[in-house]
C-alpha positions as CSV (number, residue, x, y, z in Angstrom):
1,M,-3.3,14.1,17.6
2,A,-3.5,15.1,13.9
3,T,-7.3,14.5,14.0
4,A,-7.7,16.6,17.2
5,L,-5.6,19.4,15.7
6,L,-7.6,19.3,12.5
7,A,-10.9,19.3,14.5
8,L,-9.8,22.4,16.4
9,M,-8.7,24.2,13.3
10,A,-12.1,23.3,11.6
11,L,-14.0,24.6,14.6
12,I,-12.1,27.9,14.6
13,A,-12.6,28.3,10.9
14,L,-16.3,27.5,11.2
15,R,-16.7,30.0,14.0
16,R,-14.9,32.7,11.9
17,R,-17.0,31.7,8.8
18,S,-13.8,31.2,6.9
19,S,-13.9,29.9,3.3
20,A,-11.5,27.1,4.5
21,A,-13.9,25.8,7.0
22,I,-15.7,23.2,5.0
23,P,-12.5,21.8,3.4
24,L,-11.0,21.6,6.9
25,V,-14.0,19.6,8.1
26,W,-13.7,17.2,5.2
27,L,-10.0,16.8,5.9
28,F,-10.7,16.2,9.6
29,L,-13.4,13.6,8.7
30,A,-11.1,11.8,6.3
31,V,-8.1,11.6,8.6
32,G,-10.2,10.6,11.6
33,L,-12.1,7.9,9.7
34,L,-8.8,6.5,8.2
35,D,-7.3,6.4,11.7
36,T,-10.3,4.7,13.2
37,V,-10.6,2.1,10.5
38,N,-6.9,1.4,10.7
39,A,-7.2,1.0,14.5
40,I,-10.1,-1.4,14.1
41,I,-8.2,-3.5,11.5
42,Q,-5.1,-3.6,13.6
43,S,-7.0,-4.6,16.7
44,M,-8.6,-7.5,14.8
45,R,-5.3,-8.5,13.2
46,F,-3.6,-8.8,16.5
47,S,-6.6,-10.4,18.3
48,V,-6.8,-7.6,20.9
49,F,-10.2,-8.7,22.0
50,T,-9.0,-12.1,23.2
51,H,-6.9,-10.3,25.9
52,G,-8.0,-8.6,29.1
53,L,-8.5,-5.0,28.2
54,G,-8.9,-3.7,31.7
55,V,-10.5,-0.2,31.7
56,N,-9.8,0.1,28.0
57,W,-13.0,-1.8,27.3
58,V,-14.7,1.6,27.6
59,I,-12.9,2.7,24.5
60,V,-14.0,-0.4,22.6
61,T,-17.6,-0.4,23.7
62,M,-18.4,3.3,24.0
63,Y,-15.9,5.6,22.3
64,V,-15.4,3.8,19.0
65,P,-19.1,3.4,18.2
66,A,-19.8,7.0,19.2
67,L,-16.9,8.1,17.0
68,L,-18.3,6.2,14.0
69,V,-21.8,7.5,14.5
70,S,-20.7,11.1,14.9
71,S,-18.5,10.7,11.8
72,A,-21.5,9.4,9.9
73,L,-23.6,12.4,11.1
74,I,-20.9,14.9,10.0
75,F,-20.7,13.2,6.6
76,I,-24.5,13.4,6.2
77,Q,-24.5,17.1,7.2
78,L,-21.7,17.9,4.7
79,R,-23.6,16.1,1.9
80,R,-26.8,18.2,2.4
81,P,-27.3,21.0,0.0
82,S,-26.4,24.4,1.5
83,R,-29.2,26.7,2.5
84,S,-27.9,29.4,0.1
85,A,-28.3,27.1,-2.9
86,A,-31.9,26.3,-2.0
């Protein structure tokens, strides 16, 4: 929930061209990645994948990889030099 709230705040700040927009995106990215990595570690620790996941397999096979890829793309975009500096 914290990641979702930070994402919404970052989107609003970006839309309004606020000076807090980029720091909010960094914060969203850090909190989201920490939560995702923790979830992966905990699921491996408790051998979640040896149990029947039911419909939750969608989260494991589609959502988590998409989340990691989108986080990497956001990170790459944030690391690019700004257009105004070029």
